[in-house]
C-alpha positions in Angstrom: 19.2 -21.4 6.5 17.5 -24.6 5.4 14.1 -23.9 3.8 12.6 -26.9 5.6 13.3 -25.3 9.0 12.0 -22.0 7.8 8.7 -23.5 6.8 8.3 -25.6 9.9 4.9 -24.6 11.4 3.7 -22.6 8.4 0.3 -23.8 7.2 -0.7 -24.3 3.6 -3.3 -21.5 4.1 -0.6 -19.1 5.2 1.5 -19.9 2.1 -1.5 -19.5 -0.2 -2.3 -16.2 1.3 1.3 -14.9 1.1 1.6 -16.1 -2.6 -1.7 -14.5 -3.5 -0.6 -11.2 -2.0 2.7 -11.3 -3.8 1.2 -12.3 -7.1 -1.7 -9.9 -6.9 0.4 -7.0 -5.7 -1.8 -5.9 -2.8 -3.6 -7.3 0.2 -6.9 -6.0 -1.2 -6.5 -7.9 -4.5 -5.4 -11.0 -2.7 -8.5 -10.8 -0.4 -10.8 -10.6 -3.4 -9.1 -13.6 -5.0 -9.2 -15.6 -1.8 -12.7 -14.4 -0.8 -11.5 -13.0 2.5 -11.4 -9.6 4.1 -8.4 -7.4 3.5 -7.7 -7.3 7.2 -7.6 -11.1 7.4 -5.0 -11.2 4.6 -3.0 -8.4 6.2 -3.0 -10.2 9.6 -2.0 -13.5 8.0 1.0 -11.9 6.3 1.9 -9.9 9.4 1.9 -13.2 11.3 4.4 -14.7 8.8 6.6 -11.6 9.0 6.7 -11.8 12.8 8.1 -15.4 12.6 11.4 -14.2 11.0 12.0 -10.9 12.8 
C-alpha cells in the first residue's frame, strides 16, 4: 500500500502523538512529554488504530 494513501487524513498532531508514544514506550510517558492527559494520548492512538482495522 502506498504510504501517501495511508497518511491521507492523518493530522500532524496525531503523528506526533503516535511517535511520542512509540519513542517513550508508554502512553503515560508520551502524555508527560506532550503535556496532555494519558487518556488523550490513548484515545488519539486508538483513533489511528481504528483507521486500519
